[in-house]
N, C-alpha and C positions, 0 to 999 in steps of 0.2 A: 502601079503605085504612084509613079511620077505624074501620070495624067490626073489622078485624083487630087494630088497636092496642087498641081497647077490650076485645076478647076476650083479648088477651095480658095486659093489665093485670088483668083479672078473674081469670085463671088464676094469675098471680103473687100476687095478694092472697090467694086461697084457699090456695095453697101456703105462704104466709108467715105466715098468721094466728097459728098457735101460737108460732112463733119471735118474732114481733113483740111479742106480749103479754108474753113473758118479758123482752124487751129494754126495755120501757117503764120499769120501775123499776130495772133493773140499773145503768143509767148516770146516774140522777138525782144520786146523791151525787158521783161523780167529776166530773160536769159542773159542779155547783154549786161544788165545791172549786176546780176549775180556773178558773172565772169569778172567784171571789173573790181568787185569787192572781194573776190575769192582769195583766201590765204592757203598756204600749203596744208594746213590741218583742217580745212573746211571739209566736212563729210559730204560725200555725194552718194545719194541713195536712189536706186531704181526700185520702185514698188510695182510688183506684178500682181494684179487683181485677177482672181480666178474663182470658179465655182466647181464643186465636185461633179455636177451633172452637165457641165458646159462642154458640148461637143467640140466647139471651136478651140476651147482651152486644151482639150485632150489632143487635138491635132497639133496645136502649138507645142505642147509639152512633149509629145511622143513622136511627132513627125517633123513639122516645120522647124521647131526649135532645135531639135537634135541633129537635123540633117542639113540645114542651110543657114538662115539668118542667125539663129542662136549660136550655131557652131562658129560662124564668123566672129560674132561678138565675143564668145568665150575664149577664142584663140587670140583676140586682139589685145593690144596694149591698153585700150580703153577699159577692158574688163577688170584690169588690175587697179584702176582708179575709182571704180564704182562698186558699191556694196548692193547686191540684189536681195530684196526681201519679198517673200510671197505672202499674200493675204488671200486665203481660200475660204469661201463661204460654203455652207452646207448644200445649197441649191440655188439655182437661178431665181426661183420664185420667192426667196426670202431675202430680207435685208441683211447686209453685213452686220455682225454683232461686234460690240466693242472688244470682247475677249479674243476675237480672231486676229487682232493686231498685236504683233510682238511689242514688248515694252519699248524697244529702241526706236519705234516709229509711232509712238503714242501721239506725237504732234500731227501726224498725217490723219489719224482717226479724229482727233479733236478739230482739225481744220475742215474736215469733210462732213462732220456730224451735224445734221439738221433735224430738229425735233426727234432726237433719239435714233435717227436712221442715216445711213449713207445713201444718198439718192442722186448724186451728181455724176455717176459713171454712166456712160452712154452705150456700153456694150462690153462684151467679154470675148477674149482676154483684153484687159486694159492695163496700160503702163503709165506710171507717173514718175517723173524725174525731179528730184529735189537737190538743190545746192544749199547746204545747210538746211534750213527749214523753209526755203523759198521754192515754190512750185515753178519749174522752168519749162516743162513739157508734159503734156497730158493727152494721150491718144491711144487708139488701138491699131494705128498704122505704124508698124515697127520700122520698115524700110524708109518710109517717107518722112515721118516725124521723129521717132524716138532715136534711131541710130545716128542721124546727123547731130541731134542735140547732145547725145552721149559723147560722140566723138569731139565736139567742140569743148565740152566741159572737161573731158579727159585730157585733151591737148593743153588746155589752159592750166589744169592742175599739174601736169607734168612739167610745164614751162616754169612754174613758180617754185619748184622744189629746190 
C-alpha cells in the first residue's frame, strides 16, 4: 500500500510541476496583503474541489488525506483556524453546478463562474484558500503550495487574537 501511495504522489508531483512553479509567485502578493489586513474575526476558508469519479480525489480522501498530509493538518493548530468546505461535482466530465456550492461559500462560486461554468480549475483534487473573500492560494499541490499558505494564515490569525 505504501508503494502505491508513494507512486501516486510521485506521478502527481511530476504532473503538477509546471503549474506549481507558476503558482509560487502568483499568490505571494495577495497572501501578504490579506495577512496585513486580517482581523481576529476574518474567516479563513479552505475549499476542497472534488468529483465523485475522480480517482485522485478518492486517493486523497481515503488514503493520502487520512494517512499523511491530511492527518498532519487535522492535528495541527492551523486546522483550528481554517474552515474546510468540500465542493464535489457529479463527474469529472461535467462542469461544477451552482447548487454544489454551500451557501457560506457562494462568493467562491460567483468569483469562479464564467459563462455559467466553473472552468478555471486545472485538475482534481483542487484546493483554494480564502482569507475573507480574497483568494490567497490555489493549487492541487498540498505540501508545496497549500499547507505553507495555510500555516502562514493560521499563524497570523492566532497572533492577532
